[in-house]
N, C-alpha and C positions, 0 to 999 in steps of 0.2 A: 486574452492578453498571455503573452509568452515570457516566462521569466528572462530577465536581464541575464545576457550571456550564453543562452540555450538555443541552440538552432531547433527550429519547430518540427522539420523533418525529423530530426533524431528523434525527437521525443514522441512523434507519431509512430516510427517503427519499433520502440523500444518496448521491453516487458512481453517478449513472446514466447518464452520457454514455461515448460509446464508447472514449475514450482513458482514461477512468478504469477502464472494463470491462476493457479491453485489457491495461493494467497490473494491475489487480488479478488477473485470470486468470494472467498471468505469474508474478507473485508467488507465487499458490499451486503454480503448476507447480515452482518453485523452493524450496517448504517452508515459506511464508512466509504467513500469513493476516493480512489488514489488515483492519480494522474498518473500516465505512462510509466514515468521514470522513478516510480516510489513514493510520489506525494510531495506536497508543499505546503508549507506552514507560513502565515505572514501575519501581521499586527491585526488583521482581520478577525483572525481565529480568536475565539474565548477560552478561557482556562478549562471550561466544560469540554469544549471541543477538542482539546488537547489531552484531557482526560479520557475521554469515551474514544479515541484514536489510539491512544496506549493501550487501554481495557481491552479493546478490539484484536490488537497487536500481539498482545499476549495469549489471549483464548485463541486465536486463529494458528498461530505458531506451536502453541501447545498442542493442539490437537493433531497437527501435522506430525509434530514430533512424536505423538502418540501412535499415529497410524504407520510409523515407519518412513516417513515420506525424507526425512534428511539422512544422509549416509555418516556422519558422524555423531 
């Protein structure tokens, strides 16, 4: 299923830079699969799903920051 208003070919081609790939792999390790363009939430997701995703995002982004992956 493709989200309304988004071109499937764009979604397939996105997410190719090193930071995005590192983040996506880190999220997978934490048990969260992001769709190519950063992930999507819907009414099918529970509060627990959202909480798990937010916790994983904080952990992965924090680790990337600690490892000097961000220039700012």
